C-alpha positions as CSV (number, residue, x, y, z in Angstrom):
1,M,149.0,117.6,107.6
2,L,151.5,118.0,104.6
3,V,154.9,116.6,105.1
4,G,157.2,117.9,102.2
5,G,154.1,119.0,100.2
6,E,152.5,115.5,100.5
7,P,149.3,115.0,102.4
8,V,149.6,112.6,105.5
9,R,147.3,111.6,108.2
10,S,148.7,113.2,111.5
11,C,147.3,110.5,113.7
12,G,149.6,107.9,111.9
13,V,152.7,109.7,112.1
14,Q,155.1,110.0,115.1
15,V,157.1,113.2,115.6
16,S,160.4,111.4,115.0
17,A,159.3,110.4,111.5
18,V,158.9,114.0,110.4
19,A,162.3,115.6,112.2
20,G,163.8,117.7,109.5
21,K,160.9,117.6,107.1
22,E,158.9,120.6,106.2
23,V,155.5,120.0,108.0
24,T,152.5,122.2,107.3
25,T,149.2,121.9,109.4
26,I,146.1,123.6,108.7
27,E,147.1,126.5,110.9
28,G,150.1,127.2,108.7
29,L,148.2,127.4,105.6
30,G,147.1,131.2,105.6
31,R,149.3,134.0,104.8
32,G,149.3,137.5,106.1
33,G,146.0,137.0,108.1
34,K,144.2,135.8,104.8
35,L,142.8,132.2,104.5
36,H,144.3,129.9,102.0
37,P,142.0,129.8,98.8
38,V,141.1,126.1,99.7
39,Q,140.0,127.2,103.2
40,R,137.9,130.3,101.7
41,A,136.2,128.0,99.1
42,F,135.3,125.8,102.0
43,M,133.6,128.4,103.8
44,D,131.9,129.8,100.6
45,H,130.7,126.2,99.7
46,D,129.6,125.8,103.4
47,A,131.6,122.4,103.0
48,F,131.6,121.2,106.4
49,Q,128.8,120.1,109.0
50,C,130.5,118.8,112.1
51,G,133.9,119.7,111.5
52,F,135.5,116.5,112.3
53,C,136.9,115.7,108.6
54,T,137.4,119.5,107.6
55,S,141.2,119.8,108.4
56,G,142.0,116.6,106.9
57,M,139.8,117.4,103.7
58,I,141.4,120.8,103.3
59,M,144.8,119.4,103.8
60,K,144.3,116.6,101.3
61,A,142.9,119.3,98.7
62,V,145.9,121.6,99.2
63,G,148.3,118.5,98.4
64,L,145.9,117.6,95.3
65,L,146.2,121.1,93.9
66,A,149.6,121.5,94.5
67,K,150.4,118.5,92.4
68,N,147.6,119.1,89.8
69,P,146.5,122.7,89.5
70,N,143.7,121.9,87.1
71,P,142.0,118.7,87.9
72,S,139.0,117.4,86.6
73,E,136.0,116.7,88.4
74,A,136.8,113.1,88.5
75,E,140.4,113.7,89.3
76,I,139.2,115.7,92.2
77,V,136.6,112.9,93.3
78,T,139.7,110.2,93.0
79,G,142.2,112.8,94.7
80,M,139.6,113.1,97.6
81,E,138.3,109.8,98.1
82,S,140.4,108.5,100.9
83,N,139.1,111.2,103.3
84,L,135.4,110.5,104.3
85,C,132.6,113.1,105.1
86,R,129.8,111.3,106.9
87,C,127.6,114.2,107.5
88,G,126.6,114.7,103.9
89,A,128.8,117.6,102.8
90,H,130.7,115.6,100.2
91,C,129.3,117.1,97.3
92,R,130.1,120.7,98.7
93,I,133.6,119.5,99.4
94,L,134.1,118.7,95.8
95,S,132.6,121.9,94.7
96,A,134.9,123.9,97.0
97,V,138.1,122.1,95.7
98,G,136.9,122.9,91.9
99,Q,136.3,126.4,93.1
100,A,140.0,126.7,95.0
101,A,141.6,125.3,91.8
102,R,140.0,127.8,89.6
103,E,140.9,130.7,92.0
104,M,144.3,129.5,92.6
105,R,145.1,129.2,88.7
106,E,143.7,132.5,88.2
107,G,145.6,134.2,91.2
108,Q,142.3,135.5,93.0
109,R,142.1,136.0,96.6
């Protein structure tokens, strides 16, 4: 989830710790019935297999792109390294983040 725009692992946060703060979950990313560009890019790149890490990866990517809308490939790798995919989709995840960054800069979708 994002707390004040920062990615945070929801499993380690008590509700009282976010009282009065802006909290965004995966369900709150889309607008007007449309997926967020990061969600769409994950679908385009088939960037998930078991789905266990997907929500965390997407939220981490959204936070990363909010801070750095034009990340290099190395910055994407570094920005996403604290979230692990054990199914082998990691390369597709990194590609999806790159695509989302480009689309968000260009105002697509």
